N, C-alpha and C positions, 0 to 999 in steps of 0.2 A: 630246302631250308629256310629257316624265318633270320638266318643271324645277319646281324645288320654291319656292314664292314664302314666304320667309323673313319678311316682314311678316307674312302673313296667321298663320304660326305664332305667331309673336310675341304678337299679341293673343290669341290660342284659347291659347296659354300661362300669358298675362295672369289669365286665370280659375282655372288651378288654383295660380299664386301666392296668389290670395285664403287658400288654406289653409295657409300657411309651415307650420303645426307638424305637420298631418297629411304633407306633403311630408317634412318632416326624418325623421318615424319610417319612411317608408317608404324613405329612402335608408340609414337605419341598418340597417333589417331587410335589406335586399337586400345591403349590404356583410356582415351578420354570417352569412346564408343562404351567399354566395359563399366565404367566408373559410374556414367549416365544410368544405364541399364541398372545396374543395382542399385540407382538412388530411386528409382520408380516405385519399388514396393515399401520403401522411407517414406517417400513424399505421401504415399496414400496412408501410411498410419499418423503421419502428422498433422492429414488434414482430417482424418478422423478424431485425431484426440480433440484439435481445434475447436470442431464442430461441437464435440461432445461437453468441452468445457463451456465454447461461449454462444453457441447457438447460433443464429442468423448473426452476429455481432463478429462471426469468425471472420480471419484475413481473405476472405474468396481471389481479393484482387492478388494478392502478392502470391499465393500458391498457384495459380492462374498462369500468373506472369512467371513464375520458376519454373513452371511446366512446358511453356512453350519455348523456354530458352534453352531447357535442356532438349527439347526437338530439334531445336535449331542445331544445337549442337553434336546431337546424332546424326543430322541429315549433314552436314558439313563435314564430318569426321568420316562418316560411312562413304562418301562421295570424295573425297579427298582418297581415304585410302584404297580405294576401288582402282581411282585414276593413276595413282603411284604406282600400285603392284601390278596394275596393266603395264606401265613405261617398264618398271623392271624386269617384268618376265620378258617382255621383248628385248630388251638390253641382253639379259643374261643368255636368251636362246640366242641371237648373233654372236655372242661372244663365244657361245658351246661351239658353234657349228663354225663357226669363223677357224677355232682351232682343231675339232675335227675334220674339217676339208684338208687345214694344212697337213696334218697328221696321215691323212689318207695318200697325199702325194708323196711321202716319204717311207711308205711301205712297201713290201718286194711283190711281183708280180705272183707268187707262190699264197702268198694271202689272200688276194684276190682269187684265186683257183679254189681255196676251200670256203669262202663265204659268199654267198650268192650276191648280186647286185641288190635286190629285190631286199634282204635283211638289212644291205648297209643303207637303202636309202627310207625303210622302217626306223633306222638308229636316227637319222638326221632329222627325220620329219616328224613322225608322231611320238616317238620314244622321246627326242627333245623336248617336243613342245610339254609334255607330261612330267618333265623332272622340271623345269624352269616354272611351271605351275606351282609345284612342291614347294620350290625356292622362294617365290614370293607370297600366293595365298597361303602354304602351310606355315610361313613364320608368321604371316598376321594372326593366324586362325591358333598359332600357337601363343601368342602374346596375350592375344583375346580371351582366350578359353582361362591362361594362367590368371590373369587380373580378374576376370569376374568370377572365378572359383574363389578366391581370396579375399575377393570384395565379399560376396555372398556368407563365405563362413565367417569373416569378421562382423558381418550385420546380426547374424544369428546369435554369434557368442554373447554381442552388447545385448540384445533384446531378450534374450533368457538362454543361458548356455547349456541348461538341462536338455529342453528341445535340442539344441543345436548338436549336444552330443549324441542325441538319439538318432541325428541324421546321419553323422558321420558313422555311425558305430556301420551303417549299410555301404561302405565306400571300401573295404576289404571284398566283400561278396560283386559290387560292381565293377571293382579292378579286375577278380578273377574271370568272371563272364567278358569284359573287354579284351582280355588277353586272348579266350580261348576265341573268340568272333575276329580279331586281328587277323591268328594265323591262317582261321580258313580262309577270311578276304585275302590276304595276303597270296593263297596258293592260287584261289581263282583270279586275284587281278593280274599276276604272271603268268597264269596259261593264256589269259587274254590279249596281253603284249605278245607272248610269242605266236600265239596265232595271227595277230594283227601283221607280225612283218613275216608270217608265211604268206597272207594273202597279197600283201605287196609283192612280194617275191613271185609270187603267180601271176600278178598281173605284169610286169616288167618280163617274165620269160613268156606270155602270152604276144604280148606285142613285138617283142623283138623276136621270136620265134613264129611269125603269123606265116612267114612262107613255107616254111617247114610243117606247121600244124597243116595247111590245105592242100601240100603236096601229098602227105599221108594220110589225108582227110581222117584227121585226131581230132577235130571241132568237138564231139559228141564225147568223148572221153576227156578232152580238159574240161569242158562243162561240168563232168560228174564229179572230177577233183575237185574244180572249186566250190564246187555245192557241197561236199564233205566239206571243205575251210571254213564255209558261211554260215555252216550249220553247227560247227564247232562253235565260232564266233559267237555266235547267237546264245549257245546253249550257255557257255562260261561268262557271257555278259551279263545273261539275265541271272544266273548263281550268284555273280559276284555283286549285282545290285541288291538281289534280297538277304 
């Protein structure tokens, strides 16, 4: 199902909230980047209007300086939030794995009888990386996307509200299409993650059971089984990307 468990995401986001200073910097950097990107189109309009009104006497030096300043702000903000988002991702990944490992020590033996070691390893490695990527980079994308959409909408309404309303009229269609694609992408993404955990489990079983495999001469059967998993992973990954 595509149901979002809000309580679970609140718990996960609580790990990121432990680094409030870094999150505040990410918010400022994302807003600055979006604001400057919105201003590029306005700068082009202002330059054209200035040239049309004043010809060769237009303030080319002023516009060039402002353009370079905007590029500098974008470069610094993008570099800054990439660095900080990477740090937050590493910090949160460490905290989640530390708590998960502590929790594993408290579980009963029956839990490990029901869960393959490879499945647990996948949860603590690849799946944890994906979660921390969503918490850090997803947070930046959300702030940046919201700011740039509000900025572009405001700029269009100020310049020509009729054309702005015409553009905004297609938003319900875009929203409907995005929901459809979201459900399909979510389904294929979950298949990718589950297959990845099976591949990790197969790796672990092959290494831990190498003596048994050689004793019963089951290397070819193991290779075929592993090939089936990797083919499923390949098809699911391509479907998820396309």
